[in-house]
C-alpha positions as CSV (number, residue, x, y, z in Angstrom):
1,M,-112.9,-183.5,-39.1
2,E,-114.2,-181.1,-41.8
3,I,-113.5,-178.1,-39.5
4,A,-109.9,-179.2,-38.8
5,K,-109.3,-179.5,-42.6
6,L,-110.8,-176.0,-43.1
7,V,-108.6,-174.5,-40.2
8,A,-105.6,-176.1,-41.7
9,D,-106.5,-174.6,-45.1
10,V,-106.8,-171.2,-43.6
11,Q,-103.7,-171.3,-41.8
12,G,-101.9,-172.6,-44.8
13,M,-103.2,-169.8,-47.0
14,T,-102.4,-167.4,-44.3
15,V,-98.8,-168.7,-44.2
16,I,-98.5,-168.0,-48.0
17,A,-99.9,-164.5,-47.6
18,V,-97.3,-163.6,-44.9
19,A,-94.6,-165.0,-47.1
20,L,-95.6,-162.9,-49.8
21,I,-96.0,-159.9,-47.7
22,L,-92.5,-160.3,-46.3
23,G,-91.0,-161.2,-49.6
24,L,-92.4,-158.5,-51.6
25,G,-91.7,-156.1,-49.1
26,A,-88.1,-156.9,-48.9
27,L,-87.8,-156.9,-52.6
28,G,-89.3,-153.4,-52.9
29,T,-87.1,-152.1,-50.3
30,A,-84.0,-153.6,-51.9
31,I,-85.1,-152.0,-55.2
32,G,-85.6,-148.6,-53.4
33,F,-82.4,-148.7,-51.9
34,A,-80.7,-149.6,-55.1
35,L,-82.2,-146.5,-56.7
36,L,-81.7,-144.3,-53.9
37,G,-78.0,-145.2,-53.6
38,G,-77.4,-144.8,-57.4
39,K,-79.2,-141.5,-57.6
40,F,-77.2,-140.1,-54.6
41,L,-73.9,-141.2,-56.1
42,E,-75.0,-139.7,-59.5
43,G,-76.0,-136.3,-57.9
44,A,-72.8,-136.3,-55.5
45,A,-70.7,-136.9,-58.8
46,R,-72.4,-134.0,-60.7
47,Q,-72.3,-131.4,-57.8
48,P,-69.8,-132.5,-55.0
49,E,-70.7,-129.4,-53.1
50,M,-74.2,-130.5,-52.5
51,I,-73.3,-134.0,-50.8
52,P,-74.1,-132.9,-47.3
53,T,-77.6,-131.7,-48.4
54,L,-78.0,-134.8,-50.6
55,Q,-76.8,-137.1,-47.8
56,V,-79.4,-135.8,-45.4
57,K,-82.5,-136.2,-47.9
58,M,-80.9,-139.7,-48.8
59,F,-81.2,-141.0,-45.0
60,I,-84.6,-139.4,-44.6
61,V,-85.9,-141.5,-47.6
62,A,-84.2,-144.4,-46.5
63,G,-85.8,-144.2,-43.2
64,L,-89.1,-143.9,-44.9
65,L,-88.4,-146.9,-47.1
66,D,-87.6,-149.0,-43.8
67,A,-90.7,-147.5,-42.5
68,V,-92.8,-149.3,-45.2
69,T,-91.2,-152.5,-44.7
70,M,-91.6,-152.5,-41.0
71,I,-95.3,-151.8,-41.4
72,G,-95.4,-155.2,-43.6
73,V,-93.7,-157.0,-40.9
74,G,-96.3,-155.7,-38.4
75,I,-99.1,-156.7,-40.6
76,A,-97.5,-160.3,-41.1
77,L,-97.1,-160.6,-37.5
78,F,-100.8,-159.7,-36.9
79,F,-101.7,-162.4,-39.5
80,T,-99.5,-165.1,-37.9
81,F,-100.5,-164.6,-34.5
82,A,-104.0,-163.1,-34.3
83,N,-105.4,-164.6,-37.6
84,P,-108.9,-162.6,-38.3
85,F,-109.7,-165.3,-40.9
86,L,-110.0,-168.1,-38.2
87,G,-112.8,-166.5,-36.4
88,P,-115.6,-167.4,-38.8
89,V,-114.2,-170.9,-39.0
90,Q,-114.1,-171.2,-35.2
91,A,-117.8,-169.7,-35.1
92,L,-118.8,-173.0,-37.3
93,A,-117.3,-175.2,-34.9
94,H,-119.4,-174.0,-32.0
């Protein structure tokens, strides 16, 4: 019974960690997009002839912002479906 409680504790803490990874990743991406869009509009208003160049750079940085979030999603999926923290607990059971 003690092993079952330990497994439940590890899984519960993993769920909290996954929620933090996804939530903070989404928050960081949202803040990044807000700053990026604001600076793009500011630069476009100051120099309208630079809009095409600024737009290309904005989309490149937006792709990098999304890539960071997708890496966080990948790590969260790894912790959800192949939890490395359960290995030592399962070794105790045998």
